[in-house]
C-alpha positions as CSV (number, residue, x, y, z in Angstrom):
1,M,16.5,3.0,9.2
2,T,15.5,1.2,12.7
3,A,12.6,-0.7,13.0
4,P,9.4,0.6,15.3
5,D,9.1,-0.4,18.3
6,D,5.9,-2.7,18.9
7,L,7.2,-5.2,16.7
8,D,5.4,-7.7,19.4
9,D,2.3,-7.0,18.3
10,P,2.0,-9.7,15.4
11,R,0.3,-7.7,13.1
12,R,2.4,-4.4,13.5
13,A,5.3,-7.1,12.8
14,V,4.1,-8.2,9.5
15,A,3.0,-4.7,8.2
16,W,7.2,-4.0,8.9
17,L,8.5,-7.1,7.4
18,R,6.6,-6.4,4.4
19,T,8.5,-2.9,4.1
20,P,11.3,-1.5,1.5
21,A,12.8,-0.5,4.9
22,A,12.6,-3.8,7.0
23,V,15.3,-4.8,3.8
24,R,17.6,-1.9,4.4
25,S,17.5,-2.4,8.2
26,R,18.0,-6.2,8.1
27,C,20.4,-6.5,5.3
28,G,22.4,-4.2,6.9
29,A,22.4,-5.3,10.4
30,I,23.8,-8.1,8.6
31,L,26.2,-6.0,6.9
32,T,27.8,-4.8,9.5
33,A,28.3,-7.6,11.7
34,A,30.4,-8.4,8.5
35,E,31.7,-5.0,9.3
36,H,33.3,-6.5,12.5
37,D,33.8,-9.9,11.1
38,R,31.1,-11.8,12.8
39,L,29.5,-13.6,10.2
40,R,30.2,-17.3,10.5
41,H,30.3,-17.6,6.1
42,F,31.5,-14.7,4.5
43,A,33.9,-11.9,4.8
44,F,33.9,-8.4,2.9
45,E,36.4,-7.0,1.8
46,P,36.0,-2.8,1.6
47,A,38.9,-2.2,0.0
48,Q,37.3,-4.4,-3.2
49,V,34.2,-2.1,-3.4
50,A,35.7,0.8,-5.3
51,P,37.0,-2.0,-8.7
52,A,34.0,-3.4,-8.5
53,A,32.5,0.3,-8.5
54,Q,34.8,0.2,-11.3
55,Y,34.0,-2.7,-12.9
56,V,30.0,-2.0,-12.4
57,V,30.8,1.6,-15.3
58,D,32.9,-0.4,-17.7
59,T,29.2,-1.9,-18.0
60,I,27.5,0.2,-18.5
61,T,29.2,2.5,-20.6
62,A,30.2,-0.7,-23.1
63,A,26.3,-0.7,-23.0
64,Y,25.0,2.4,-22.9
65,P,27.5,5.2,-24.2
66,D,25.2,8.3,-23.3
67,I,24.6,6.6,-19.6
68,E,20.9,6.8,-20.6
69,V,20.0,3.4,-19.2
70,P,16.5,2.4,-18.9
71,F,14.4,1.1,-15.9
72,H,15.9,-2.7,-14.9
73,S,12.5,-4.8,-15.5
74,R,11.2,-7.9,-17.3
75,W,10.3,-6.0,-20.2
76,R,14.4,-5.4,-21.1
77,H,13.4,-9.4,-21.8
78,F,10.8,-9.3,-24.0
79,S,13.0,-7.8,-26.7
80,V,16.1,-9.6,-25.8
81,G,17.5,-9.9,-29.4
82,E,16.6,-6.6,-30.9
83,V,13.5,-8.2,-31.2
84,D,9.9,-6.4,-29.9
85,R,8.0,-8.8,-29.0
86,W,6.0,-6.7,-26.8
87,G,5.0,-4.4,-29.7
88,R,3.8,-7.0,-31.8
89,L,1.9,-8.2,-29.5
90,A,0.3,-5.2,-28.9
91,T,-1.0,-4.7,-32.1
92,A,-4.1,-7.1,-31.3
93,L,-5.0,-4.4,-28.5
94,D,-4.8,-2.1,-30.9
95,G,-8.0,0.0,-31.4
96,E,-8.3,-0.8,-27.4
97,P,-8.4,1.6,-24.4
98,V,-5.5,3.0,-22.7
99,D,-6.2,1.2,-19.1
100,A,-7.8,-1.6,-21.2
101,I,-4.0,-2.0,-22.5
102,A,-2.7,-1.4,-19.7
103,R,-4.2,-3.9,-17.3
104,S,-3.0,-6.6,-20.1
105,R,0.7,-4.9,-19.6
106,I,0.1,-6.1,-16.2
107,D,-1.6,-9.8,-16.8
108,L,1.6,-10.2,-19.0
109,A,4.0,-8.3,-16.4
110,V,3.3,-10.2,-13.2
111,T,2.5,-13.6,-14.9
112,S,6.3,-13.1,-16.2
113,V,7.2,-12.5,-13.5
114,L,6.7,-15.2,-11.3
115,L,8.1,-17.9,-13.7
116,D,11.3,-16.2,-13.8
117,A,13.1,-18.1,-11.6
118,G,16.6,-19.3,-12.3
119,A,15.9,-21.7,-15.1
120,G,19.4,-23.8,-14.6
121,E,22.0,-24.3,-16.9
122,Q,20.6,-26.2,-18.7
123,W,17.6,-25.3,-20.3
124,R,16.8,-23.6,-23.2
125,Y,14.1,-22.1,-25.5
126,R,13.5,-21.1,-29.0
127,D,11.2,-19.0,-30.1
128,D,10.1,-20.3,-33.3
129,E,9.1,-17.1,-34.1
130,T,12.5,-15.6,-34.8
131,G,14.5,-18.6,-35.0
132,Q,16.6,-18.0,-32.1
133,V,17.8,-19.5,-28.9
134,H,17.6,-18.3,-25.1
135,G,18.1,-19.4,-21.8
136,R,17.7,-18.6,-18.1
137,S,15.9,-14.8,-17.2
138,E,15.2,-14.4,-21.5
139,G,13.9,-18.0,-22.1
140,L,11.7,-18.2,-19.5
141,A,10.3,-13.6,-20.8
142,I,10.0,-14.9,-24.5
143,A,8.2,-18.1,-22.8
144,S,6.2,-16.8,-20.7
145,L,5.5,-14.2,-23.0
146,N,3.8,-17.0,-25.3
147,L,2.6,-18.9,-23.3
148,F,0.1,-15.6,-22.5
149,A,0.0,-14.4,-25.8
150,N,-1.6,-17.9,-27.0
151,G,-4.0,-17.4,-24.8
152,A,-3.7,-19.9,-22.0
153,L,-3.8,-17.2,-18.6
154,S,-7.1,-16.7,-20.6
155,A,-10.7,-17.4,-19.2
156,K,-12.0,-15.3,-21.5
157,A,-13.9,-16.8,-25.6
158,G,-12.1,-13.8,-27.9
159,A,-9.8,-13.0,-25.4
160,P,-6.1,-14.4,-25.3
161,L,-4.1,-11.2,-23.4
162,R,-5.8,-11.5,-20.0
163,A,-4.8,-14.0,-17.3
164,D,-8.1,-14.7,-15.5
165,G,-8.0,-16.2,-12.3
166,A,-9.6,-19.1,-13.5
167,A,-7.8,-20.0,-16.0
168,L,-4.4,-19.5,-13.5
169,A,-6.2,-21.6,-10.9
170,A,-7.0,-24.8,-13.7
171,I,-2.8,-23.9,-14.9
172,E,-1.7,-28.4,-15.1
173,R,2.1,-29.7,-15.2
174,P,1.7,-30.8,-18.7
175,A,0.6,-27.7,-20.7
176,L,2.9,-25.5,-18.5
177,A,6.0,-28.1,-19.3
178,A,4.9,-28.0,-23.3
179,A,4.7,-24.2,-23.5
180,F,8.4,-24.2,-21.8
181,Q,10.2,-27.2,-24.3
182,V,10.8,-28.9,-21.1
183,T,11.8,-31.9,-22.0
184,G,14.1,-35.3,-20.3
185,D,16.8,-33.3,-22.8
186,N,16.0,-29.8,-21.6
187,P,15.1,-29.8,-18.0
188,L,13.7,-26.5,-16.6
189,I,14.4,-26.9,-12.7
190,G,11.9,-25.7,-10.5
191,M,8.9,-27.0,-12.7
192,S,6.1,-28.4,-9.7
193,G,6.9,-25.3,-8.0
194,R,6.5,-22.8,-11.3
195,V,3.2,-24.9,-11.3
196,D,2.2,-24.0,-8.0
197,L,2.8,-20.2,-8.2
198,L,0.2,-20.6,-10.5
199,R,-2.7,-22.7,-8.8
200,R,-2.5,-20.0,-6.1
201,L,-1.7,-16.8,-7.9
202,G,-5.6,-17.7,-9.6
203,Q,-6.6,-18.4,-6.1
204,A,-5.3,-15.4,-4.9
205,L,-7.3,-13.5,-7.2
206,G,-10.7,-14.0,-5.3
207,R,-9.1,-14.0,-2.2
208,R,-8.9,-9.7,-3.1
209,P,-11.3,-9.0,-4.1
210,D,-10.4,-6.2,-3.2
211,I,-7.3,-5.1,-5.7
212,F,-8.9,-8.2,-8.1
213,G,-11.9,-7.4,-8.8
214,A,-14.7,-9.3,-7.5
215,E,-16.3,-10.5,-10.9
216,N,-13.9,-12.5,-12.2
217,P,-11.3,-11.6,-10.6
218,R,-8.0,-10.6,-13.6
219,V,-4.1,-9.4,-12.4
220,G,-5.0,-6.3,-14.5
221,N,-7.1,-5.2,-12.0
222,L,-4.4,-3.9,-9.8
223,L,-4.7,-0.9,-12.1
224,D,-7.8,-0.2,-10.7
225,H,-6.9,-0.6,-7.1
226,L,-3.7,1.5,-8.1
227,L,-5.5,4.3,-9.3
228,G,-6.9,4.6,-6.1
229,R,-3.6,4.3,-3.9
230,A,-1.9,7.7,-6.4
231,R,-2.5,10.8,-5.2
232,D,-2.5,13.7,-7.9
233,G,-1.4,11.0,-10.5
234,R,1.7,10.3,-8.5
235,L,2.1,6.7,-7.1
236,A,4.9,5.9,-4.7
237,A,7.3,2.9,-5.1
238,P,6.7,1.8,-2.6
239,V,3.0,2.0,-2.4
240,I,3.1,-0.4,-5.0
241,L,5.1,-3.7,-3.1
242,E,3.2,-2.9,-0.7
243,T,0.5,-3.8,-2.8
244,V,1.8,-6.4,-4.5
245,I,2.9,-8.2,-1.5
246,A,-1.4,-7.9,0.0
247,G,-2.0,-9.3,-2.7
248,L,0.1,-12.0,-3.7
249,E,-0.1,-13.6,0.2
250,S,-1.0,-16.9,-0.3
251,V,0.4,-17.1,-3.2
252,W,3.9,-17.8,-1.7
253,P,4.6,-21.5,-0.3
254,A,4.6,-21.2,3.6
255,R,7.4,-21.3,4.6
256,I,7.7,-18.8,8.0
257,D,4.6,-16.4,8.8
258,I,4.0,-14.6,12.3
259,G,0.3,-15.0,13.7
260,G,-0.6,-17.6,11.1
261,V,0.0,-14.9,7.7
262,N,2.5,-15.6,5.7
263,L,6.2,-13.2,5.1
264,G,7.1,-14.6,1.8
265,D,10.3,-14.7,1.0
266,V,11.7,-13.5,4.2
267,G,14.7,-16.1,5.4
268,R,16.7,-16.6,9.2
269,H,20.5,-15.3,10.6
270,P,21.3,-15.0,14.3
271,V,22.9,-12.7,14.0
272,V,20.0,-10.1,14.3
273,A,18.9,-11.2,16.7
274,T,15.6,-8.6,18.3
275,G,13.9,-10.3,20.9
276,D,10.6,-9.6,19.4
277,L,8.3,-11.3,16.9
278,T,11.0,-10.4,14.2
279,D,13.4,-12.5,15.7
280,R,16.1,-13.0,13.7
281,L,14.0,-12.4,10.7
282,V,16.0,-11.2,7.1
283,P,13.1,-9.6,4.9
284,F,14.0,-10.1,1.0
285,H,10.8,-10.1,-1.3
286,K,13.5,-10.7,-4.4
287,L,10.0,-11.6,-6.6
288,S,8.6,-9.3,-5.4
289,Q,10.8,-6.3,-5.9
290,W,11.4,-7.5,-9.0
291,L,7.4,-7.3,-9.9
292,A,6.8,-3.7,-8.5
293,Y,9.6,-2.5,-10.6
294,S,8.4,-4.2,-13.3
295,L,4.9,-2.4,-13.5
296,V,6.4,1.1,-13.4
297,E,6.8,0.9,-17.0
298,P,2.8,-0.1,-17.8
299,L,2.1,2.8,-14.6
300,E,3.7,5.1,-16.5
301,A,2.2,4.7,-20.1
302,F,-0.9,4.3,-19.1
303,G,0.2,8.1,-17.2
304,L,0.9,8.1,-13.6
305,V,4.1,9.5,-11.9
306,V,6.1,6.9,-10.8
307,T,8.0,8.4,-7.6
308,D,10.3,7.0,-5.0
309,L,11.8,4.1,-6.9
310,D,14.8,4.1,-4.6
311,G,12.8,3.3,-2.3
312,L,12.4,-0.5,-2.9
313,T,15.6,-1.8,-2.9
314,G,18.5,-3.8,-5.2
315,L,17.8,-6.9,-6.1
316,A,18.3,-9.8,-3.3
317,E,19.1,-12.1,-6.4
318,Y,22.6,-14.9,-7.8
319,R,23.2,-12.2,-10.7
320,N,24.2,-9.5,-7.7
321,G,25.2,-12.2,-5.4
322,G,27.8,-13.1,-7.9
323,L,28.8,-10.2,-8.8
324,L,31.1,-9.7,-5.3
325,V,32.1,-12.9,-4.7
326,D,33.7,-12.7,-7.8
327,T,35.2,-9.5,-8.2
328,G,36.8,-10.3,-4.2
329,V,33.9,-7.7,-2.0
330,L,32.8,-10.8,-0.7
331,V,35.2,-13.8,0.3
332,A,33.8,-17.7,1.3
333,K,35.4,-18.0,4.8
334,H,34.9,-21.9,4.2
335,R,35.2,-24.0,1.7
336,A,31.4,-25.5,1.8
337,V,30.3,-22.6,0.7
338,T,31.2,-22.6,-3.3
339,E,31.8,-26.4,-3.0
340,Q,28.1,-27.1,-1.8
341,T,24.9,-26.8,-3.1
342,H,22.1,-24.9,0.3
343,A,19.3,-24.5,0.1
344,A,17.5,-21.2,-0.7
345,D,16.2,-20.6,3.0
346,S,20.2,-21.3,4.6
347,E,22.2,-19.7,6.8
348,V,24.7,-18.8,3.9
349,V,22.1,-18.2,1.3
350,V,20.2,-15.6,3.4
351,E,24.1,-13.8,4.6
352,W,25.2,-13.8,0.7
353,R,21.6,-12.3,-0.1
354,A,21.4,-10.1,2.9
355,L,25.2,-8.4,2.4
356,T,24.2,-8.3,-1.1
357,V,21.1,-6.0,-1.2
358,A,23.2,-3.9,1.8
359,L,26.2,-3.8,-1.0
360,L,23.8,-2.2,-4.0
361,D,23.3,0.6,-2.0
362,R,27.5,1.2,-1.8
363,L,28.4,0.3,-5.0
364,A,25.1,2.4,-6.3
365,E,26.7,5.6,-4.9
366,Q,30.1,4.5,-6.0
367,V,29.2,4.4,-9.4
368,R,27.2,7.5,-9.1
369,A,29.6,9.5,-7.9
370,R,32.3,8.3,-10.9
371,L,30.4,8.6,-13.8
372,G,29.5,12.7,-12.3
373,L,25.5,11.3,-11.8
374,D,22.6,12.1,-9.3
375,A,19.9,9.5,-7.3
376,A,17.6,11.2,-10.0
377,A,19.6,10.7,-12.9
378,L,20.6,7.4,-12.1
379,P,18.1,5.2,-9.9
380,L,18.8,2.7,-8.0
381,V,17.1,0.3,-10.9
382,K,19.0,2.2,-13.7
383,V,22.4,1.0,-11.8
384,L,21.1,-2.8,-11.5
385,E,19.7,-3.2,-15.1
386,G,23.4,-1.3,-16.6
387,G,24.9,-2.5,-14.3
388,T,25.2,-4.8,-11.4
389,W,22.9,-7.6,-13.2
390,S,24.7,-7.3,-16.0
391,A,28.3,-7.3,-14.7
392,G,27.5,-9.8,-12.5
393,R,26.5,-11.7,-15.9
394,Q,29.2,-10.9,-17.6
395,I,31.7,-11.4,-14.8
396,A,30.5,-15.2,-14.9
397,R,31.1,-16.0,-18.1
398,S,34.4,-14.5,-17.9
399,L,35.3,-16.8,-15.6
400,R,33.2,-19.7,-15.6
401,P,32.4,-22.0,-19.1
402,D,28.9,-22.1,-17.9
403,G,28.0,-19.0,-16.3
404,A,27.2,-19.8,-13.3
405,P,26.8,-18.3,-10.4
406,P,29.4,-18.9,-8.1
407,I,27.3,-20.1,-5.2
408,R,24.9,-23.2,-5.9
409,I,21.5,-22.8,-4.6
410,V,18.4,-25.7,-5.2
411,S,15.8,-23.8,-6.2
412,D,12.6,-24.7,-6.2
413,G,11.6,-21.8,-8.8
414,T,9.9,-19.8,-6.3
415,V,12.3,-17.4,-4.9
416,F,15.6,-16.5,-7.6
């Protein structure tokens, strides 16, 4: 999809860069440059797409022989180790109205996703209830769920299963470190970024009373706003993303802005030369899209029908991107790509992330074709879960003892 013609207007430029269409357009432009060998860091090997798609198909069929793949969302991590942790927690809400349960689930989903940036290879979390030990996304999910269950994010006495602006804005690093079992021997990368993110979330709720409520703003009040955006009980997934980005605008660290408006997860790449206010800008909105995907299930449980799931894009993160490098779809053009550690906003990483988003659409097409399914039966959100994310983790473990991605990134806890 091409960009609109009026991107010299700051308001329109910001609005467009926040859309999934902009993510696809700019990432597609970088893939086109790769097809013409005009990138500095990665070469694209189209002949490897088919083997990569088959690897994904094999991963899906091994885990889901009936191809009944769930959505790619935070809710999968809460049940790791075959334990329905949310189900256990939700018993405390028995008898509550369906809207109250939905608000609590939204409180949990948003805060847990914001804490889901890469944990690093060393950090582990021990679940005292089960004795299970998990790292990475699963460990972060259990830790954040327990943080939520203990009422650390609630400002209302006797009602722990909430995430209120006042409690979030007052979160302290020692409390979060203790909740995540962080010690000198169990370091969690990006700790300061995570604390700051939760504090800014608390402050952001008060800045958007139209989304989070005027009195005692709460994350879960997002439900009421989205109900107002629904039509005949149906809500398009890109509207969820649009609302998330608008509501959380002030949460993200200031990196790039237009007219003083923080753009969030947007990078720069020289091949996207447009000559307007969006010149060289490549949007990703990885955590925002991961959050939008994670809100689908609470909204559908409430009774809404979420449409246009493929209106969102694939996620520009290291498991999906690592799959493409490890299967030879993307090949580093120089040794520094794989031998050095890169900042999240570096040209190497922006290039890698953009190619990942664009190629996930191509992989999805081939995966569906091989399984004899269409996009309605296997939307992108299921391809990711079944799927490219799982395949990326699996191949990383087979190639590297620690299962690390093929490219090392400096994380501040707010992008990956």
